[in-house]
Every structure is written in structure tokens, then in C-alpha cells.
N, C-alpha and C positions, 0 to 999 in steps of 0.2 A: 492151378485153380485159374479157370476162366473167369472173366467179369464179362457179363451181358453189357451190350451198349443200348444206351436209352436212345432210343430215335427222336429226332427233334419231333415236335409237336406239329402237326399241319392242320390247317382249317377244318378238315373232314375230323380229325383227332378231338378238337377243341368243340365241335357240335356234339360229338360222340361222349365227352366228358360233362357238356351242359345237359344232354339228354340222361344219362346217369344218376345227375346231382337230381335230377326231378322225378326219376323213377326208383331211385334207391331208398334204402331205409324203410321205416316202419309204414310209411304212407304207401306205397305203390299205388299211388293213385290212377296211373295211366292206364293201367290194363283195366281196372276195374270201371273207368269210365269209358274204355275203349268196347268193353262187353255192353254198357249201357245204349251208348251209339248203335251198336249192332242190333240191340233190342228194338230201340226206337226205328230204325231204319226198317226192320222186318215188320214190325205192327203197322208201320207206317204206308208200307206199301200192299199189305194185306185190306187194310182198312184208312184209305187217307184221311177219315174223319180223327184219326189219334192225332195226327201232326196239326191240327186247327187250334189258334191260339185259345179260344174258349176251352177245349178239352184240356190244353195242356194247363191253363189256370186252375181246372178243379182239380188236376192229378197233383198239382202243388199244394192245395190247399189238403186233399185227402192226405197227404205224406205228413204232416206237421204232428198231428197228435203222437201218430206209432213212432215218428221219427226222433223225438224228444223223449219217448220209453227206451228207444234204441240207444240212444247217447249216454243214459245210464247203464245201461246192459256192457257198454263197451267200457266203463269206468271198473265195473267191478270182473268184467272179464279180464282186463288187464293186470288184476290185481289177484288173478288166479282164482276166483271164487265165481258161482253163479247165483242167481235170483230169478226162482221160477214164480214169484207170487209179484211181480210187476203189473200184469193185467189186473189182477185183484185188486191191487191198491189203487191202480187208476180207476177201477171202479167206484171204490170206495171214496175216493177224494171228488168225483162226480155226483155220487149220490149226497154227500155232505152239501156240496155248493147247491145244488138244485132242492134239496130239503130244506135247507138253510135260508134259502132267498123265497120259497114260497109258503112254507107251511112256517116256519121260524119268523119272516119277515126279515130277515138280516139283511143287511147291504151287500152286496155282491164280493165286492173286497173283502169284506169280514170273513165271507165263506170260503173266498181263493186261500186266506191265511190260513184259517184252520183247517182247510183240506190238505196245504202244504206241509205245515207244523205234525199233522196225523202222519204223512209220510215219512217225515224225517225221524218220528218217535219209531214207527213199524223199523225202518232202515236200521235205528240206534240198537233196537232190542236184537235184531238178526245180528248184528255186528258183535255185539257184547257175547251173546251164546256161542259165535265161532271163536272169537278171537279170545275171548276167556277162558272158556269152558271147553274149547276145541272139537264142539260139536260139528259135524259135516254141514257146510251150506245149503248142498242138494236137499238134503232131507229137512231141514231147518225153515227153508223158504219153500219146501211143497207143503208142509203142515201148514205154513202160513197162508199159502195160496188157498188153502180150504178154510181156514178159520176167517181170513179177511173177506172173504166172500161171504159166506156167513153174517157178520158184521153189514156187509153191503147190502144185504137182504132186509136183515133186521131196519136199518135207517131209513130205507125206503118205503117200509111199511105194507100194510096189506095190498095195496093198490100196485105196489111192485115199480110204478113207472110215474117220473115226475117231469112236467115240461116248465122248462124257462119262460119267461116272458120275452118275446122277440126283440121288444126294444131296450132289452137289459145291453148295457154297454160289452156285456161278455160274447153274447151273442153276435152283436154287431162287429165286434173285433174279430171273430172267427169266420163271418161270413160276407159283410158287407163294407168293411173299411181297407180299403186298397193305397198303396202309394202314389200321390200322384207324379205324373210322367216325370216333370221339371225336375222334382226331390229326387227320384228314383235317377235319373243321369246324373246329377249331382252327386249323390252318395256312391255311385258306382266310380266316379272320376276321384272322388276322396278315397274310396278304397284303394283303388289301382295304384295313385301315388303313395298311400301310407304304405302297401307290400312293397314297391320298390325303395322308397326309402330306406325302410327296415332292414333291406337286404343289403343296400348298398354300405348302410351303416354298420352291420355285422360284418361286411367284409374288410373294410376298412381296420375295423378292429382288430381283426383275426392279422391281417398283412402287419401292421404296427406291431402286435405281440410277436410275430414269425411263427403263427401258426399256419397250418395248411388251410387254403382257404379257395373257394371256388373262383373260376374266372368268371369275369364281366360278362360274358355271354351267358354263363350259367346263372348269375344273378338277376339277369333281365329278361331271362326267357318265361320265368314265373310271371312277373306282371303282365308282360305282354300277352300271355296263354291268357290269363286271367280278364284282362282287360277286351279281347275279342268273345270272351265267355259272358261277359256281364254284357256287352253290347248286343249281342243276340239275345240274351233273356229279356234285358230291360225294352228292347225295341219292338221283339215278337211277341211277348206277353203283354206289351202296351196297345197292340190292336184289338185286343179283347179288354179285360177289366184290370189289366196290369198285376203287380206284385202285391199281394197280401199283407197285412201286416203281421198277420201271425206267421207266415212262411219269413219274413226278417226277423221276428223273434226268435225264431228256429236256427236260422243262420247264424245270428249273432250268438246264442247260445252253444253253439259248435264252434264258433271263431274263439270264445272266450275259454273254453275247458279244453279246445287245442292247445291253446298259450298254458292254461295251468297245467296241462301234462308234459309238456315239452320243457317250458321255461321255468317253473317252480321245483322247489325241494320236495314240494308234496307228489308233483306228478313224476318225480324219479323215484321216489318211495313206493309209489304206487306198481311200477313198472319193475324195481328190483323185486318187492316182494312176489310180483305174477311170475318173474322169469327164474326166481330161485329162494324159495324162502328160508332155507338154512343158511343160504351164503348173507343174505339181508339180515337175519340174527346177528351173525359174526362180525356183519359189517357196522354192527350199531345201528341200524335202521329201526324206528319204532312200528314194529311190524304189528303190533294189537290195534296201537292208533290208528295206523295206514288202511287197516282190514276194516274198522269200524268206519271212518270217513269214508271208503268206497261203499259200503252199504246204505250209508246215510243218504250219499249224493244219488245213488240208484234208486231207491227208493221216493227219495222226493221229484225225481225228474219224472218216475213213474206217476206221481200223484199231479203234477203239472202236466204231464200227458193226458191225464183224465179230467181234468178241468178244461182244456184247449178241445178235448172230445165231447163235454157236455156242452160247450159254447157252438161247437161246429154242428151239433146234433139239435141243439136246443132242447135238450132233453135227458135224463138219465132213467137208466132201468135196469133189471135184474141182468139183463145180457150185455152192459155196459162193462168193458174189460173181459168179456167173457168170449169164447169162440176161439180158442188158441190164439189171442193177443200177444202172451207171452212169448208162443213159440215165434210168431210173426218177428216179434221184437229181437228175440235172440238170432233168429236167421238174417234179418237186416243185419245185424252188428258183423255177422260171421262172412256173411257175402261181403258186406263192404270192406273185409280184410282184417278183421280183429281175430286174434289166434283164440282157439277154445282152451288151448294150453296155458294162457299168462303171457304178460311182459311183451306183446309185441301188437300193435294197433295203433289208431287213429281216433280223433273224433270225430274225423272226415269220414270215418267208414260208416256212421250212422247215418249221415248223410246221401251218401252214396247207396249204401246197402239198401235204404226204405225206398228211393228212387226207382233203384232195379225192382224191389219187389210190389210197390205200386202199378209201374210201368207193366209188369206181367199182367197184375189182376187187369187193370184195366184195360190192357189190349185184348185180352182174351174175353172181356166184357162185352166189349165193342165187337168181337167176332161172334158173338151169341153162344159163349162156350158156358158150360155150368162151372158152378163150385167144385163140383170133383175134379175137374181138368185143371183148374187154377190152382188146387192143393196138389195135384202130381208133378204139373210144371215147376211151382216152387220148391219143392220138395228135392226133385231132381237137380235145380241150379244148387240149393242147399248142401246136396251131397257133393256136387262139384268142387263147389267152394270149401269143403271141411276137407276134400280129399288133396285140393291143392295145398291148403295150410299145413297137412300133414306131410306132403311131399318136401315143401319148402324148410319143413322143420328138421326132416331126415338128413336134407341136403347141407343143412347149417352144419350138424353134429358131425357129419361125414368132412366138412372142410375144417371142423375145429379139432377133429382125429388127427388129418394132416399134417396141421401146422404145429400141433404138439410134437408129432414124430419129427 
């Protein structure tokens, strides 16, 4: 038997290994980010207004509420389930906040809490029906879509529309409050330093434990890319109004949930259940509890998305949460790289996916194209993303089959 020699690693090999560290795994951020850059370049050439700081500030604000809802979809998809009622749940949450503040004379904060609790209870009901009684999540949440939409209309009453006061902190938070430039730069520096420190500490821990560890270049490339990205974002958007506090909230939520999904037992259970339900049972994973928690997280984030949408529009009406919002949120999660088949994806899928969808909508609007064209283009992008996901899944199966042989 001949033993193959391992060639010494050259600088090119180290760079290739570093790049593989960045692109491999569940994230696969590079191809999606590359597609987003292509979309931005194309729309910027077609209409330079797309590249203006003011338009990009508006694009970021428009992405928040849908992105938060898509973040919940990522969690439930990772668990191998689906929630079709997220649009209706967000609409009900918006109605609760608006009606409570105007008709009920509640403090806005109380309305927000009630809306989030309502979302959590809806998710709890779904989770129990799916995990305890074995009902299909697709059918249950489809029924929930209709029921919750009906409750939303009842809450809004005969008028069907309620306006929030413009001096409300919720409206200001979503429309008028922006991070000061100095604070934004300091925050960006802290984030980059934190990511670099975590990477170095993690590498040192693996080296001391004699486990496979990434190269130093592989560790440093992530904070380096992040530093350039944050510098461009903070500097360019700072030429207009800057970065909205609602955008910061969305990014923080994505980062926190990413840590929960990758670094905690709960996150590993979610992926395990979505990857192989039967194997998870045999391995002692609390499947029922994990499914319930995934549905609760999804509905709670949908409610939060509705609250943010009410603040962004300063109103809630019967159309809030409708118009295929749930399809847009699911499309954002899938386009961002989360698998429809469960077990594979990232919280950052919500961020990248919603940016892709909102960029397409924004760019086509600037080109004065109608909603039909926007739907067609978004649908084609979604079909492409699902096709790639299916091909990747088939490729992984083939590799596993070859390994077993």
C-alpha cells in the first residue's frame, strides 16, 4: 500500500485554508454577501440614486421589521418546522400596541409587553400541538394564520386602522432616533476587538487541548473583514442620518441568537432535531421541549417585528402583517442560506436574506417598476436559492455515502 505524502503548506495554502474557514460550515456567508454586492452594483449602475447614503439609510430601516420576523423563521426552520402565521402574529401585535396606546390609554411599554406575551402564547400553543399531539406544523400554523388575522381585525374594531402619536417613543425609535457618529465608531471598534479576542482565545484553547485549530490568518481574517465592513457602513451612512437604533437592535438580536444557536446546548438541540428527528430521540435530546421553544421564539420575534412595524409606520391597520409578509420572511431566511429541510443555517441568514429582498424591492421601485415585477424577481431569486440548497443537500448525501463505502 502506498501512502500519499502531504505537501508542505505554502502561503497560498494558508490563505486558501483561511478562506475555507470563512466560507465553510453552516454560515456560507461569502456567496450570499457576494450576491448582495452584485445586486447593489447592478441597481447602482441602473440608477445611481440607489447608492446615495439617504436611500441606504431608508433601506436599512425598511429591513428591520421583516428581518426580525425572518430571524424567528430561521429558528423554526432549523428545528425542521415551519410557521406560516408569522405575518398575522406581527399584525396582531401591532394592533395590540396601537389600540392599547390610543383607545386603552395604556403606556406604550405596556402595550409592547402585552403584544410580546401574546406572541409567545401563540407559539406555545403551536409547539404543544406539534410536539405533544404530533399535528403537522404546516397545517396548524396555516389555520393559525387565518384565526390570528381574524383576532387582529376584532382588536382593531370597526375603523380598521389606528394611528400612533408621532411623539411616542416607539415611533421615534423606529423613525427618528439615530446613533451619534462618535458612538457608532466606538461601538464598531469594540465589536471588532471583541470578535478578534474571542477568535484568539478560542484558537489558544484548542491548541492547548491538542485539537484541530485554525491558522492565525484564519482567525484574523474575520475581524479584518468585519473592520472594513463596519468602517464603510458607519462612514457612508454617517453622511446622511446615520445608523438607526432599530437597526442596531436588529443586528444585536441576530448576534445574540447566533451565539445561542452555535454555543449553547439549546442551539445544538435545535439543529439536531431539525437534522434528524429520530436520531435526536435516540440520543436523548428533549425533542418536544426543543420544538416548543422553537415555536415560542419564532412567534415572539414575529410579534416584536409587528411592534417595530407599527412604530415605523406610526399606525396599525387590517393590512399590517398581510400582503404575503410571511412569504417574504420565509424567502429571506432561505435566500440567506437556511435550509428548508432543517438542521442547517445561521442567524445571519435573516440579515443577509432580508437585505437581498429589500434591495431588490428598493432597486426596482427606483427603476419605476411595478409590484408584479418585484414579485417575479423575488420569486426567481427564491427558486434559485432553494435549488442551490437542494443541490448542496444531495451533494452532502453523496459524500456521506462515499465515506461509508
